[in-house]
N, C-alpha and C positions, 0 to 999 in steps of 0.2 A: 736406512735407521729410522728416519722420521717416519715413513710409512708405516712400518713394525712399530713404533709407540703410537702411534695414533690406532693403528688396526687392535694390538693390546686395549688400553683406552677405551676404545668400542665395545670391544667383547666383553671385560670387566664391567663396565657401567650396565649392561645389557642385562646379564648375571645378575649384579648387584639390585636390579630392576626388578627383576622379576624374584627373585628371596627374598628381598623386601616387602614386595607387595602380596606374597605366600606366609611370611612371618605375618602381617600386619592381619590379615586373615585369620593367620591363626587365634593370634592374641583378641580378635573382636574387635579391632579398631575403626575397620573398615566392616563392611556386613561382609559376613562368615560365608559359609554354604549350608545351604539347607540341604541339602541332601550330601547320600556319600560318593555320589558320581561326579558331583561337581569337584570333592576334594581330590580323588581320582585325575582329574583333568588337570587341576592345580599341580600336581605330583610329577604328573607328565610332561607341562608346560616348563617347569622348572630343569627337569632333566633334558628335552629339547634343548633347551637353551645355552644348557651347558655345553653339551656336543657341538648345537653350531655354533658357537661362542668358539669351544677349539677350533674345529672346524676353521672360522675365521684368522685364527692365531698362524696356524700353520699355512694356511697357505698366504699369508702375505711374511714367511718367512723362509719358506722355500717358492723363490722366483720361476716365472713362468720361461724362463731362455734356458737355466742349466740344471731342473728336477719339472719338467714340461710335465709328466704323467703323475707325481703326490701332489702339483700345483692346482691342475683339474680336478683332481679325485678330491683335493677337499674342499674348490669353489663348489664341487655338485654338493659332498657332506653339510658346507656351510649353507645351502641355498635348500636342501630339504630340509634341513633339522633346527632351522630358525621358524621355516614354512610351516610346519608341525608345531612347535611351540606355540606361534600366532595361533593357528587353526584351534588347538584345543584352549587358551586364552577367551575365545572368542565363543566356544562351545561354552565354556565356563558360564559366560555370559546370559545365554541363550537357553541355557540347560532346564526345562521344566517339569521333567521327570523326578 
């Protein structure tokens, strides 16, 4: 239960961070999007962060001994979607087109 709780907290804080960053860019509190493409990158980053965070929650719920296939599938989902979220965050920063 302690591991599941900490994984849920980690996932929630990561989602909250990405959502707050997007909201602050939308409200022009931090430098916003200069191009439409950067807005799309922001939205894609939020979506992938939510899916990756859900993967982290589910991999912590389903242990590797009793639910091996689900656990490792959710591990792959977590890794891929968080990586995609980070790639879109970095792409948003370096987008010059």
